[in-house]
C-alpha positions as CSV (number, residue, x, y, z in Angstrom):
1,M,16.2,-60.0,-29.1
2,A,12.4,-61.0,-29.0
3,S,11.5,-57.6,-27.1
4,I,13.8,-55.6,-29.5
5,R,12.3,-57.2,-32.4
6,G,8.6,-56.4,-30.9
7,D,9.3,-53.1,-30.0
8,L,10.7,-52.1,-33.4
9,G,8.3,-54.3,-35.5
10,D,5.1,-52.8,-34.1
11,W,4.3,-49.7,-35.9
12,R,1.5,-48.8,-33.2
13,I,4.4,-47.9,-30.7
14,W,6.3,-45.6,-33.0
15,A,3.4,-44.1,-34.3
16,A,2.2,-43.3,-30.8
17,R,5.2,-42.2,-29.7
18,A,5.8,-39.8,-32.4
19,L,2.1,-38.4,-31.9
20,V,2.8,-37.7,-28.3
21,L,6.0,-35.8,-28.9
22,T,4.1,-33.9,-31.6
23,F,1.7,-33.0,-29.2
24,A,4.2,-32.2,-26.3
25,V,5.8,-29.5,-29.1
26,L,2.0,-28.1,-29.6
27,A,1.4,-27.9,-25.6
28,G,4.8,-26.2,-25.1
29,L,4.1,-23.4,-27.9
30,S,0.5,-23.2,-26.4
31,V,1.8,-22.2,-23.0
32,V,4.8,-19.9,-24.9
33,S,1.8,-18.2,-26.7
34,F,-0.3,-17.9,-23.4
35,T,2.6,-16.5,-21.5
36,W,3.0,-13.8,-24.6
37,L,-0.6,-12.7,-24.4
38,C,-0.6,-12.6,-20.7
39,D,2.5,-10.3,-20.6
40,Q,0.8,-8.1,-23.1
41,A,-2.5,-7.9,-21.3
42,F,-0.9,-6.8,-18.4
43,L,1.3,-4.1,-20.4
44,G,-2.1,-3.0,-21.4
45,F,-3.4,-2.6,-18.0
46,E,-0.3,-0.6,-17.2
47,R,-0.7,1.4,-19.9
48,L,-4.3,2.4,-18.9
49,S,-3.3,2.8,-15.6
50,Q,-0.8,5.6,-16.8
51,Q,-3.7,7.6,-18.0
52,A,-5.0,8.4,-14.7
53,A,-4.6,6.7,-11.2
54,W,-8.4,6.6,-11.0
55,L,-9.2,4.4,-13.9
56,P,-8.7,0.9,-12.3
57,L,-11.4,1.7,-10.0
58,L,-13.9,1.8,-12.8
59,W,-11.8,-0.7,-15.1
60,T,-11.0,-3.2,-12.8
61,P,-14.6,-4.1,-11.1
62,A,-16.1,-3.8,-14.7
63,C,-13.3,-6.6,-16.0
64,L,-14.0,-8.7,-13.4
65,A,-17.7,-8.8,-13.6
66,T,-17.6,-9.5,-17.4
67,L,-15.1,-12.2,-16.6
68,V,-17.2,-13.9,-14.0
69,W,-20.3,-13.6,-16.5
70,L,-18.5,-15.2,-19.3
71,T,-16.9,-17.8,-17.5
72,R,-19.9,-19.0,-15.8
73,R,-22.0,-18.8,-18.9
74,I,-19.6,-20.2,-21.7
75,A,-16.9,-22.2,-19.6
76,P,-17.5,-23.1,-16.3
77,G,-14.6,-25.5,-16.3
78,A,-12.1,-22.9,-16.8
79,A,-12.8,-20.9,-13.3
80,G,-10.2,-21.0,-10.8
81,S,-6.5,-22.4,-10.8
82,G,-6.8,-25.3,-13.3
83,I,-4.9,-27.8,-11.3
84,P,-7.6,-29.0,-9.5
85,Q,-9.2,-29.7,-12.9
86,V,-6.6,-31.8,-14.4
87,M,-6.5,-33.6,-10.9
88,A,-10.3,-34.4,-11.1
89,A,-9.8,-35.7,-14.8
90,L,-7.4,-38.3,-13.7
91,S,-9.6,-39.5,-11.1
92,P,-10.8,-43.2,-11.9
93,V,-14.3,-42.1,-11.0
94,V,-14.4,-39.9,-14.3
95,D,-15.3,-41.3,-17.5
96,E,-14.6,-39.8,-20.9
97,H,-17.6,-38.0,-21.3
98,D,-17.3,-36.4,-17.6
99,R,-13.7,-35.7,-18.3
100,R,-14.6,-33.3,-21.1
101,Q,-15.8,-30.8,-18.3
102,F,-12.1,-30.6,-16.9
103,V,-9.9,-30.8,-19.8
104,S,-10.4,-30.0,-23.4
105,L,-9.1,-27.8,-26.6
106,R,-12.3,-25.6,-26.0
107,L,-11.5,-25.3,-22.4
108,S,-7.7,-24.5,-23.1
109,V,-8.8,-21.7,-25.6
110,A,-11.2,-20.4,-23.0
111,K,-8.7,-20.4,-20.2
112,A,-6.2,-19.0,-21.9
113,L,-8.4,-15.9,-22.9
114,L,-10.1,-15.4,-19.7
115,T,-7.0,-15.4,-17.7
116,A,-5.2,-13.0,-20.3
117,G,-8.6,-10.7,-19.4
118,G,-7.7,-11.2,-15.6
119,L,-4.7,-9.7,-16.3
120,L,-5.6,-6.8,-18.5
121,G,-8.0,-6.0,-15.5
122,G,-4.6,-6.0,-13.3
123,L,-6.0,-8.8,-11.2
124,A,-3.2,-10.4,-8.7
125,M,-3.3,-13.6,-10.4
126,G,-0.8,-16.1,-12.1
127,R,-0.6,-17.8,-15.3
128,E,0.9,-21.0,-14.0
129,G,-2.0,-23.2,-12.9
130,P,-4.0,-22.3,-16.2
131,S,-1.0,-23.5,-17.8
132,V,-1.5,-26.8,-16.5
133,Q,-4.9,-27.0,-17.7
134,I,-4.2,-25.5,-21.0
135,A,-1.4,-28.2,-21.7
136,A,-3.3,-31.1,-20.6
137,G,-6.4,-30.1,-22.8
138,V,-3.7,-30.2,-25.8
139,M,-1.9,-33.2,-24.5
140,H,-5.5,-34.7,-24.1
141,H,-6.7,-34.2,-27.6
142,A,-4.2,-36.5,-28.6
143,R,-6.0,-39.6,-27.6
144,R,-8.3,-39.3,-30.6
145,Y,-5.0,-39.9,-32.9
146,V,-3.6,-42.8,-31.0
147,P,-3.5,-45.9,-33.2
148,Q,-5.9,-48.8,-31.8
149,G,-3.7,-50.8,-29.1
150,A,-1.0,-48.6,-28.8
151,P,0.4,-48.5,-25.0
152,V,-0.6,-44.8,-24.5
153,S,-2.9,-44.3,-21.9
154,T,-5.2,-41.1,-21.3
155,H,-3.7,-40.9,-17.4
156,G,-0.3,-40.8,-19.4
157,L,-1.4,-37.9,-21.6
158,L,-2.8,-35.7,-19.1
159,V,0.0,-36.2,-16.6
160,A,2.6,-35.5,-19.4
161,G,0.3,-32.4,-20.4
162,G,-0.1,-31.1,-16.9
163,A,3.3,-31.4,-15.9
164,A,4.6,-29.6,-19.3
165,G,2.6,-26.7,-18.6
166,I,4.7,-26.3,-15.4
167,A,7.9,-26.9,-17.3
168,A,7.0,-24.7,-20.0
169,A,5.5,-21.7,-18.0
170,F,8.7,-21.8,-15.4
171,N,11.2,-22.5,-18.2
172,A,11.8,-25.5,-15.5
173,P,11.6,-29.0,-17.2
174,L,13.1,-30.5,-13.9
175,A,10.1,-28.9,-12.1
176,G,7.7,-30.3,-14.5
177,I,8.9,-33.7,-13.8
178,V,8.8,-33.6,-9.9
179,F,5.2,-31.8,-10.1
180,A,4.0,-34.8,-12.4
181,I,5.2,-37.2,-9.6
182,E,4.4,-35.4,-6.7
183,E,1.2,-33.7,-7.4
184,L,-0.5,-35.0,-10.5
185,S,0.1,-38.7,-10.7
186,R,1.7,-39.9,-7.2
187,R,3.0,-42.8,-9.4
188,F,4.6,-43.5,-12.8
189,E,3.2,-45.9,-15.2
190,Q,6.6,-47.9,-15.6
191,R,6.2,-48.5,-19.6
192,N,4.9,-44.9,-20.4
193,S,7.5,-43.2,-17.9
194,G,10.4,-42.6,-20.3
195,L,7.9,-41.2,-23.0
196,I,6.3,-38.9,-20.2
197,I,9.4,-37.6,-19.2
198,A,10.6,-36.9,-22.8
199,A,7.4,-35.0,-23.5
200,I,7.8,-32.8,-20.6
201,V,11.4,-31.9,-21.6
202,L,10.2,-31.2,-24.9
203,A,7.4,-29.0,-24.0
204,G,10.0,-27.1,-21.6
205,L,12.5,-26.9,-24.7
206,M,9.7,-24.8,-26.5
207,A,10.1,-22.4,-23.7
208,V,14.0,-22.3,-24.0
209,S,13.5,-21.5,-27.5
210,A,11.2,-18.9,-27.1
211,F,12.7,-17.4,-24.2
212,G,16.4,-18.2,-24.2
213,N,17.8,-20.7,-22.0
214,T,18.2,-18.2,-18.7
215,T,16.4,-18.4,-15.5
216,Y,13.5,-16.1,-14.8
217,F,14.8,-14.2,-12.1
218,G,18.7,-14.3,-13.2
219,V,21.1,-15.5,-11.0
220,I,21.0,-14.7,-7.2
221,R,24.6,-13.7,-5.5
222,V,24.9,-15.7,-2.3
223,P,27.4,-14.3,0.0
224,S,29.1,-16.6,2.7
225,L,26.5,-17.2,5.0
226,A,27.3,-16.4,8.8
227,P,26.3,-18.7,11.5
228,G,23.8,-16.0,12.7
229,F,21.8,-16.7,9.2
230,I,20.0,-19.4,10.6
231,V,17.8,-17.3,12.8
232,P,16.3,-15.2,9.9
233,A,16.4,-18.4,7.8
234,V,14.2,-20.2,10.5
235,L,11.8,-17.1,11.0
236,V,11.2,-17.0,7.3
237,T,10.5,-20.7,7.2
238,L,8.2,-20.3,10.0
239,A,6.2,-17.2,8.6
240,C,5.8,-18.8,5.4
241,G,4.4,-22.1,6.9
242,T,2.0,-20.2,9.0
243,L,0.7,-17.5,6.5
244,G,0.8,-19.9,3.8
245,G,-1.3,-22.6,5.7
246,L,-3.6,-19.5,6.6
247,F,-3.8,-18.5,2.9
248,S,-4.4,-22.2,1.8
249,R,-7.3,-22.6,4.4
250,L,-9.0,-19.2,3.8
251,L,-8.9,-20.2,-0.2
252,H,-10.5,-23.5,0.7
253,A,-13.0,-22.1,2.8
254,S,-13.8,-19.3,0.5
255,L,-14.2,-21.5,-2.7
256,T,-16.0,-24.3,-1.1
257,D,-18.3,-22.8,1.8
258,V,-21.6,-22.0,-0.2
259,G,-23.6,-22.1,2.9
260,S,-22.4,-19.0,4.3
261,P,-24.2,-15.7,4.1
262,T,-21.5,-14.6,1.9
263,G,-21.2,-17.7,0.0
264,R,-25.0,-17.6,-0.5
265,W,-24.8,-14.2,-1.7
266,Q,-22.2,-15.0,-4.1
267,S,-24.1,-18.0,-5.5
268,K,-27.2,-15.9,-5.9
269,H,-25.4,-12.7,-7.3
270,P,-21.9,-13.8,-8.9
271,V,-21.4,-11.1,-11.3
272,V,-22.2,-8.4,-8.4
273,F,-20.0,-10.2,-5.9
274,A,-17.1,-10.5,-8.6
275,G,-17.4,-6.5,-9.3
276,C,-17.3,-5.9,-5.5
277,C,-14.1,-7.6,-5.4
278,G,-12.6,-6.1,-8.3
279,L,-13.4,-2.4,-6.6
280,A,-11.7,-3.9,-3.5
281,I,-8.8,-5.1,-5.4
282,A,-8.5,-1.6,-7.4
283,V,-8.6,0.3,-4.1
284,I,-5.7,-2.2,-2.7
285,G,-3.7,-1.4,-5.9
286,L,-4.0,2.4,-5.6
287,V,-3.0,2.2,-1.7
288,S,0.0,0.3,-2.5
289,H,0.9,2.3,-5.5
290,G,0.5,-0.2,-7.9
291,A,2.6,-3.0,-6.3
292,T,-0.3,-5.2,-6.0
293,F,-1.4,-5.2,-9.4
294,G,-0.5,-8.3,-11.6
295,S,1.2,-11.6,-10.9
296,G,3.9,-9.6,-8.9
297,Y,7.0,-11.0,-11.0
298,E,8.3,-7.6,-11.8
299,Y,8.5,-6.9,-8.0
300,T,10.0,-10.4,-7.2
301,R,12.7,-9.8,-9.8
302,N,13.9,-6.3,-8.3
303,L,13.8,-7.7,-4.6
304,L,16.3,-10.6,-5.8
305,A,18.4,-7.9,-7.6
306,G,18.9,-5.9,-4.4
307,H,16.2,-3.5,-4.7
308,I,14.4,-4.4,-1.1
309,D,12.3,-1.1,-0.8
310,L,8.9,-2.3,-0.4
311,P,5.5,-0.4,-0.2
312,L,4.2,-0.4,3.4
313,L,2.3,-3.6,4.1
314,Y,3.1,-4.9,0.8
315,V,2.9,-8.9,2.0
316,T,-0.7,-8.2,3.7
317,L,-2.2,-6.3,0.5
318,R,-0.8,-8.9,-1.9
319,F,-2.2,-11.7,0.3
320,I,-5.6,-9.7,0.4
321,A,-5.7,-8.9,-3.4
322,T,-4.7,-12.4,-4.6
323,W,-7.5,-13.7,-2.2
324,L,-10.2,-11.4,-3.5
325,A,-9.1,-12.6,-7.0
326,V,-9.4,-16.2,-6.6
327,W,-12.8,-15.7,-4.6
328,S,-14.3,-13.8,-7.1
329,G,-14.2,-16.9,-9.4
330,V,-12.4,-15.9,-12.5
331,P,-9.8,-18.3,-14.0
332,G,-6.3,-17.7,-12.9
333,G,-3.7,-19.3,-10.4
334,V,-2.0,-18.3,-7.3
335,F,1.8,-19.9,-7.9
336,A,3.2,-16.3,-9.1
337,P,1.5,-14.3,-6.2
338,S,2.6,-16.7,-3.9
339,L,6.5,-16.4,-5.0
340,A,5.7,-12.9,-4.5
341,I,4.5,-12.9,-1.2
342,G,7.1,-15.3,-0.3
343,A,9.7,-12.9,-1.4
344,G,8.3,-9.9,0.6
345,I,8.1,-12.2,3.7
346,G,12.0,-12.7,3.0
347,T,12.7,-8.9,2.7
348,D,10.5,-8.1,5.7
349,V,12.6,-10.8,7.7
350,A,16.2,-9.4,6.3
351,V,15.1,-5.7,7.2
352,F,13.8,-6.9,10.7
353,T,16.8,-9.0,11.5
354,N,19.6,-6.5,10.1
355,H,20.7,-9.1,7.5
356,E,20.2,-7.2,4.4
357,S,23.4,-8.5,3.0
358,S,21.8,-11.9,3.0
359,A,18.5,-10.7,1.7
360,P,18.7,-12.6,-1.8
361,A,19.3,-15.9,0.2
362,L,16.4,-15.1,2.4
363,I,13.8,-14.1,-0.3
364,A,14.8,-17.2,-2.4
365,L,13.8,-19.2,1.0
366,G,10.8,-17.2,1.5
367,M,9.7,-17.9,-2.3
368,A,10.2,-21.5,-2.0
369,G,8.8,-21.7,1.9
370,F,5.4,-19.8,0.8
371,L,4.8,-21.6,-2.3
372,A,5.5,-25.0,-0.7
373,A,3.2,-23.9,2.2
374,V,0.2,-23.2,-0.1
375,T,0.3,-26.1,-2.6
376,Q,1.8,-28.5,0.1
377,A,4.4,-29.9,-2.8
378,P,7.5,-29.1,-1.1
379,L,10.0,-30.7,-3.8
380,T,8.3,-29.1,-6.5
381,A,8.3,-25.6,-4.8
382,F,11.8,-25.8,-4.0
383,I,12.8,-27.0,-7.6
384,I,10.5,-24.3,-9.1
385,V,12.6,-21.7,-6.8
386,M,15.9,-23.5,-7.4
387,E,15.7,-23.3,-11.5
388,M,14.2,-19.6,-11.7
389,V,17.1,-18.2,-9.7
390,D,19.8,-20.3,-10.6
391,G,20.0,-21.3,-6.7
392,H,22.2,-24.6,-6.9
393,A,24.3,-23.2,-4.3
394,M,21.2,-23.3,-1.8
395,V,19.9,-26.8,-3.1
396,L,19.9,-27.8,0.8
397,T,18.9,-24.8,2.1
398,L,16.0,-24.1,-0.1
399,M,15.0,-27.9,0.2
400,A,14.9,-27.3,4.3
401,A,12.6,-24.2,4.1
402,A,10.2,-25.8,1.7
403,L,9.9,-29.1,3.7
404,G,9.7,-27.0,7.0
405,A,6.9,-24.4,5.9
406,S,4.9,-27.4,4.1
407,L,5.2,-29.1,7.5
408,V,3.9,-26.1,9.3
409,S,1.1,-25.6,6.8
410,R,0.0,-29.2,7.3
411,W,-0.7,-28.1,10.9
412,I,-3.3,-25.5,9.7
413,S,-4.8,-26.7,6.1
414,H,-5.8,-29.4,4.3
415,P,-3.8,-29.8,1.0
416,L,-5.4,-27.3,-1.2
417,Y,-5.3,-28.5,-4.7
418,S,-6.6,-32.0,-3.2
419,S,-9.4,-30.4,-1.7
420,L,-10.5,-28.3,-4.5
421,M,-10.2,-31.4,-6.7
422,H,-13.4,-32.9,-4.7
423,A,-15.2,-29.7,-5.1
424,Q,-14.5,-30.2,-9.1
425,L,-15.8,-33.8,-8.8
426,G,-19.1,-32.6,-6.9
427,R,-20.1,-30.2,-9.8
428,L,-20.4,-33.3,-12.4
429,S,-23.5,-32.5,-14.6
430,V,-24.0,-36.6,-14.5
431,S,-24.0,-38.3,-11.3
432,R,-24.0,-41.9,-11.6
433,P,-22.9,-44.6,-9.2
434,A,-19.2,-45.7,-9.4
435,E,-20.0,-49.3,-10.4
436,E,-22.0,-47.9,-13.5
437,R,-18.7,-45.7,-14.7
438,P,-16.6,-47.3,-17.2
439,P,-13.2,-47.8,-15.9
440,A,-10.7,-44.8,-16.7
441,S,-8.3,-45.6,-19.5
């Protein structure tokens, strides 16, 4: 009874809870608005491409060079995915002053506009990683209004915001909760866990309100799987683990190795380097008849619907196009392109092994496997795919593929986001010994 009276009698607790939930709604709405902006931006690129097939050869390099110039000039903290920035902001060695270099309302706005600009240029980038940083910036702003002494920490707000970004971006609240535990927090504050989960779910409900209570890729029809299905399933898992591990290693080397000749040239001429990457991306897009432009959602949706015709070397070309887009230094994520590459791997294996009837199941396995291999967050990967395709009938199969591919990837590459987080910490403008930093709240 005493604990109940204390809980009900302390206005600061209820004010803090109301504040957190209000900002969770705002975080969800910010991601919904960002999603709409990205969709409109890529539609603009498609209209431009329809005017003349050669226009991307001029537009994409110019757009990419402009975005890198703007990013470096006005918002260096907006470059890249956004997940490493949130992880860096959660580091105990980062104080409130330095945390603003990773998450803030200003960065959230810049991230949204610059990422949409990348899709306007046709880049093979996703919006999900940026959604994490955008929502975390919104939730982090709530700390200014939390009553003194209320049991809400900066750590809790950042975890809730980052996970809310995943929940709203994928219309998958369960994936947001698992992402908070597996990738962002590694632990939950017991006293705040219920409030954090409520904030994540509430942000996810904003996506449901805007886009409807439907799965992103519809419902896959999984036929009765014959005993021979295990062979192509293992092939998909091994291929995704190997290629995903190589992709993760390539991204890490490209983004952190500034000592190589190419790295030194990029550091000296970042805008020119971005323009060259943009030209290569445009050429790849033309070779693939437009299949490698954008995040790849449309191709993934068509594959799951049974249209398994793919351009020649689709997986390879999208792999390279996404790598170049990330390497260029523009804001953008790899979740959606990873799902597209994984879907392509599943399709190729289905055709190669003559299991076209099981293609939807193999495509779903490829999506979960490749995403798990790149992020090395297998639980988050398989739950995202399960919620996006309504694949509850494949829970164990998806989990096995994600865990297997993640294991293979770990033999090839270090965890991508953890490595990039340390690179983010290395760019802090003020370097102070750890003992001089105030403890993180």
